[in-house]
N, C-alpha and C positions, 0 to 999 in steps of 0.2 A: 527748499521750501518746507516750512514746518507748520503744522496745524496748531491753533491756539488751544491750550488746555481746556477741557470741558467741565471741570469740577463745579463751576459757578453758573452754568447755563440754566435758564428757565425751561428751555425746550430740550427735551430728551432726544437722544438719537433714535431713529426709527429702528425697527427690527432688522431691516436689511442693512447691509454694510454699504455706506456711501464713501467713495474716495475719488479724488481727482489727482492723477499723477502721484506724487509722493505725499499728498495730503490725505491721510487716511483716518485720523482720529478726530473726534470732536465736531462732527457735522451737526448742523442745526436743522431740525425739521419743523416747518410751520404747521403745527397741528397739536401734538400732545403737550400739555402744560403740567409742570410740577408745582403744585401749590406751596410746597414746603420751601421753595426758593426765595419767597418774599419774606424777609426777616425784619426784626425790629431795628436792626442796625446797632452799631456800637459807637462809643465815644471817638474811636479812631477813624471814622468814616470821612476821610479828608475830602473826597469829591462831594459828598452830601453836605458837609460843613461849608465848603466853598460855595456850593449852590445855594444853600439857605442864606448865607451871608450876602451873596450877590442879589438874591431875590429881595431880601429885607432892605438892602441899600437902594434898590430900585422902587421901593414902596409897596411891595407885595406882602400881604399878611401870611403868616403861617397857617396851614390847614391840613386836615387829615388826607384829603385827596392829593394835594401836592406832595406831602411826605410819602405817601404810598407809591406814587410815580417815581420819586427820587430814589427810594429804596430799591424798587424794581430795576431801574436803569443802572444803579450802582452795582447790582449783582450780575449784570450782563457782560458778556465778552463780545457780543455782536449786536448788530442793529435789529430793531423791532419796528413793526408798523404800529400805528395807534390802535388798530383792531387787535393785534397780538397783545399789546399792553393791556387793553380792556379785558380780553379773555384771561390773561394771566392773573390779573387782580380779582376778577370774578371767581376764578378757581381757588384763590386764596381767601375767598369770602371778604374781600375788601372792594366792594363795588364803587366804581368811579365812572361817571358818565363819559361817553365818548367826547362830548363837547368840552368837558373839563380837561380831558386828556389832551385834546388838540390845543386848548388854550395854554395849558401848562407847558407843552412841548414848544409852542411858539415863544413863550416867555423865556424858556431855557435857551432856545436857539438865538433869540435876540441878544441874550447876555453872553453868548459864546460858550455855553456850558454843554450843549449837545450839538451834534452836527447832523445835517440831513444827508442821508445816503441814498442816492438814486441808483437803483439796481435794474431799472428798465422794466419793471413788472407792473406799471401803471399805478404804483403806490409808493409813497415815500416811507423810508425807514429812518429811524432816529437812534443814535447811540451817543453816550456821553463822550465828551472830549477827553482823551486819555493823555497821559504823559507819553514821551517817546517810547518807553518800554512797552506800553500797551497798544502802540500803533499797529494797525493791521489793515489788510485789504480784504476783498470779498470775491469768492467764487460763487457763481449763480447758475443753477441748473435750469435750462430753458424748459425741460420736460415737466418737472414736479415742483419747481419753485424753491428748491432747497438752497439756502444761503449758508456758505461756510466761510468763516474767517481764516485767513492765512497770513503768515509773515515770511519774508524772505530777505535775508541780509544782503545778498548779491543784488537784488532788485533795488533796495534802498541805496546801496553804493552807486548803482548805475544812475539812479535819479539824482543823487548828489553830484555826480560827475557831470551829468547833463545840465544841471542848473548852473554850473560854472561856465558853460559854453553858450547859453542862450541869453538874449537881451532882456531878461526878466529876473527879478529877485523872487525866487520861488519860496512862498511862505507855507504852502501846504499842497498836498496831492492826495488823490484817491484813485485806486485802481480797482476796477470791476472786471473780472474775467468771466465770460459766459461760455456755456457748453452743456454737455450732458454728463450727469453723474453716472457712476458705474451701473446702477440699477436701471436707469433710463436708456443707457447706451446699448443694453442687451436686446 
């Protein structure tokens, strides 16, 4: 099992070290926000370009709020709640109302550009739909709410093997493992 690299995270790791099994780097703390992570984007932002094209084709006009949410989601390696998105944008001095964030997320979800991630914390998280190489699952701490992305090639191979044996053409899957992070387990 390997942790997803943390270079592009909006949420910084907390001072205490969080780990789960062999996942030790790149944990995400719902709390501290790095305002510098929301950037203007570049011409090569393929997810942003794809999202803007799909939104335009669906009849949605371009706007500053939508662009700010797209840029933030593009910089993420793990799922965020609408409140976390609002806080991150506020920290970057790009205020977007919560209602607008929910509306934009629903538009993106309807177009298949983001996916809803249910982590069982009484709130929905959203993350951009990634290519296979960006595909990951989630570890959730029941104590502090920490959400950590992880990927595991053996798990993916097991799911692929299973999909050949079940009477269903598996098109997608999502794994959420729950437990206690090292700090909460003490």
